[in-house]
C-alpha positions in Angstrom: -31.6 59.4 51.6 -29.0 58.8 49.0 -30.4 58.4 45.6 -29.8 54.9 44.1 -27.7 55.0 41.0 -28.7 52.8 38.1 -26.1 51.3 35.8 -26.8 50.9 32.1 -24.6 49.1 29.7 -23.6 51.1 26.7 -24.5 49.3 23.4 -21.6 47.6 21.6 -20.0 50.1 19.3 -21.2 49.5 15.7 -17.6 50.1 14.4 -16.3 47.3 16.6 -19.0 44.9 15.3 -18.1 45.6 11.7 -14.4 45.1 12.5 -15.1 41.8 14.2 -17.1 40.6 11.2 -14.3 41.6 8.8 -11.7 39.8 11.0 -13.7 36.6 11.1 -14.4 36.6 7.4 -10.8 37.2 6.5 -9.4 34.6 9.0 -7.9 31.5 7.2 -10.2 28.5 7.4 -9.1 25.4 9.1 -9.0 22.7 6.5 -9.7 19.2 7.5 -6.3 17.4 7.5 -5.6 15.5 4.3 -5.5 11.7 4.4 -1.9 10.9 5.4 -2.1 7.7 3.5 -0.2 4.4 3.8 3.5 4.7 3.0 5.0 1.9 0.8 8.8 1.8 0.4 10.8 -0.7 -1.6 14.2 -1.8 -0.5 17.0 -1.7 -3.1 17.3 -4.2 -6.0 14.7 -6.3 -7.6 13.3 -8.3 -4.7 10.0 -8.5 -2.9 11.2 -6.7 0.2 8.9 -3.7 1.0 8.2 -1.7 4.1 4.5 -0.7 4.7 3.7 1.9 7.3 0.1 2.6 8.2 -1.5 5.8 9.4 -1.1 4.6 13.0 2.6 3.9 12.5 2.1 0.1 12.4 4.9 -1.2 10.2 5.3 -4.4 8.2 8.3 -5.6 6.3 7.6 -8.2 3.6 10.1 -10.9 2.5 13.1 -9.3 4.1 16.3 -9.3 2.0 19.0 -6.9 0.8 17.9 -4.3 3.3 20.1 -1.2 3.5 19.2 -0.3 7.1 18.3 -1.8 10.4 14.5 -1.7 11.0 12.2 -2.3 13.9 8.9 -3.4 12.4 5.8 -4.6 14.2 5.5 -7.5 11.8 7.5 -9.4 9.3 5.8 -11.5 6.6 7.7 -14.4 4.8 6.2 -15.9 1.7 8.7 -18.9 1.5 12.0 -19.9 2.9 14.3 -19.1 0.0 17.3 -17.1 1.3 16.3 -14.0 -0.8 12.9 -13.8 1.0 13.6 -14.4 4.7 16.9 -12.8 5.8 16.1 -11.3 9.2 19.7 -10.0 9.9 18.6 -6.3 9.7 15.4 -6.8 11.7 15.6 -5.6 15.3 13.4 -5.1 18.3 10.3 -7.0 19.1 8.2 -8.1 16.2 5.9 -10.9 15.0 6.5 -13.2 12.0 3.6 -14.3 9.8 4.5 -17.3 7.6 1.4 -19.5 7.6 -1.9 -19.4 5.7 -5.0 -18.2 7.5 -6.9 -15.1 8.5 -5.3 -12.9 11.1 -5.7 -9.6 12.9 -2.4 -7.9 13.7 -2.1 -4.4 15.2 -5.9 -4.0 14.7 -5.6 -4.7 10.9 -7.0 -7.7 9.0 -4.5 -9.8 7.0 -5.4 -12.7 4.8 -2.6 -15.2 4.0 -3.4 -17.4 1.0 -1.4 -20.4 -0.1 0.0 -20.4 -3.6 2.7 -21.7 -5.9 6.2 -20.3 -6.5 6.2 -21.9 -10.0 3.6 -23.2 -12.4 3.2 -27.0 -11.8 4.2 -27.0 -8.1 2.2 -29.7 -6.4 2.2 -28.2 -2.9 2.2 -24.7 -1.3 5.5 -23.0 -2.2 4.5 -19.4 -1.9 2.1 -17.3 0.3 0.1 -14.3 -0.9 -0.5 -11.6 1.7 -3.6 -9.3 1.5 -3.4 -6.3 3.9 -6.4 -4.2 4.8 -4.7 -1.0 5.9 -6.7 2.2 6.6 -9.4 1.5 4.0 -6.9 0.3 1.4 -6.5 -3.3 0.3 -3.0 -4.2 -0.8 -2.2 -7.7 -2.3 1.4 -8.6 -2.0 1.8 -11.6 -4.4 5.5 -12.1 -3.3 6.9 -14.9 -5.5 3.6 -16.2 -6.9 4.4 -17.8 -10.3 1.2 -19.7 -11.1 -2.0 -18.1 -12.2 -4.2 -18.0 -9.1 -7.2 -20.4 -8.9 -10.7 -19.0 -8.7 -10.8 -19.9 -5.0 -7.7 -17.8 -4.4 -9.1 -14.9 -6.4 -12.4 -15.2 -4.4 -10.4 -15.0 -1.2 -8.5 -11.9 -2.3 -11.8 -10.4 -3.6 -10.6 -7.0 -4.4 -7.3 -5.1 -4.3 -6.5 -1.4 -4.7 -2.8 -2.1 -5.0 -1.2 -5.2 -6.6 2.5 -6.0 -5.9 3.4 -8.7 -8.3 6.3 -10.3 -10.3 6.0 -10.0 -14.1 7.8 -12.2 -16.6 7.5 -13.1 -20.3 5.6 -16.0 -21.8 6.8 -19.6 -21.8 8.2 -19.4 -18.2 7.0 -21.0 -15.0 6.1 -17.5 -13.7 3.3 -15.0 -14.2 3.5 -13.4 -17.7 2.6 -9.8 -18.3 -0.7 -11.0 -19.9 -1.6 -13.0 -16.8 -0.9 -10.1 -14.6 -3.2 -8.0 -16.8 -5.9 -10.6 -16.2 -5.3 -10.8 -12.5 -5.3 -7.0 -12.0 -8.6 -6.7 -13.9 -10.2 -9.5 -12.0 -9.3 -7.9 -8.7 -10.1 -4.3 -9.7 -6.6 -3.1 -8.9 -5.8 0.6 -9.7 -2.1 0.5 -9.1 0.3 -2.3 -10.1 3.8 -2.3 -8.6 6.2 -4.8 -10.3 8.7 -6.7 -8.1 11.1 -9.7 -8.4 10.5 -10.2 -12.1 11.7 -9.1 -15.5 11.4 -5.3 -15.6 11.7 -5.5 -19.4 8.2 -7.0 -19.5 6.7 -4.1 -17.6 6.3 -1.9 -20.7 4.5 -4.7 -22.4 2.0 -4.8 -19.5 1.7 -1.0 -19.8 0.9 -1.3 -23.5 -2.1 -3.5 -22.7 -3.5 -0.6 -20.8 -2.7 1.9 -23.6 0.2 3.5 -21.7 3.2 4.8 -23.7 5.5 4.4 -20.7 5.9 3.1 -17.2 5.9 5.4 -14.3 9.1 5.3 -12.2 9.7 6.7 -8.8 13.4 7.0 -8.1 13.1 7.4 -4.4 11.5 3.9 -4.1 8.7 5.3 -2.0 5.0 6.0 -2.7 2.2 7.3 -0.5 -1.1 5.5 -1.1 -4.3 7.4 -0.4 -7.6 5.6 -0.7 -9.7 8.4 -2.2 -7.0 9.3 -4.8 -6.6 5.7 -5.9 -10.3 5.1 -6.2 -10.8 8.3 -8.2 -8.2 7.3 -10.8 -9.5 6.9 -14.3 -6.6 4.9 -15.6 -4.4 2.1 -14.2 -1.1 3.2 -12.8 1.9 0.9 -13.3 4.6 2.2 -10.9 8.2 0.9 -10.7 9.7 1.9 -7.4 13.1 2.2 -9.0 15.6 2.7 -6.2 
């Protein structure tokens, strides 16, 4: 009778175990991807035309005018019908247009549209303020708002991480740098982006925050990241100076 052979597994070599431990400990760790943020781009010249692109690629163009490219956004917002705020000639493809007050959900994002006034003393709605909730960020685009917002308007905005706003001097039917200072503080904004105003007034606004100078980004583009903005210790006043 043939003897039955028994098979035994040799123990894993201790040298191989040590080598495996060393390889694993030296292997680069896989970092959690950084927040890609929301990209905000300003079209050339001093208007309120911006492109906002969310993390999902959803794209909004505000108050289209003086665009230096054709664009295919998902949504266009129009604050009022002056020709330098509603030129759709460079907008292509299929897109929606938002130009009425109300609460909306577009592309899965909440957008609040608040009636306002292009100039102080206007007796009817002559401007719309758009408040975008994009990827945890709240962006208030004041467009051509000239009158200081009522308490009801401020209550509807509630809070804004980023404030896009025109800034003028005193004794004009527009928002002064002192009024913008009050608005930003009321809303808890951490970044102010001037548009469609008197850039000469921007340093005066910066001085109210104790800043010696205004931050300028020549590319006209900034990436907004929620955690970075909310961790800021000081207000940023950023001119997208393209």
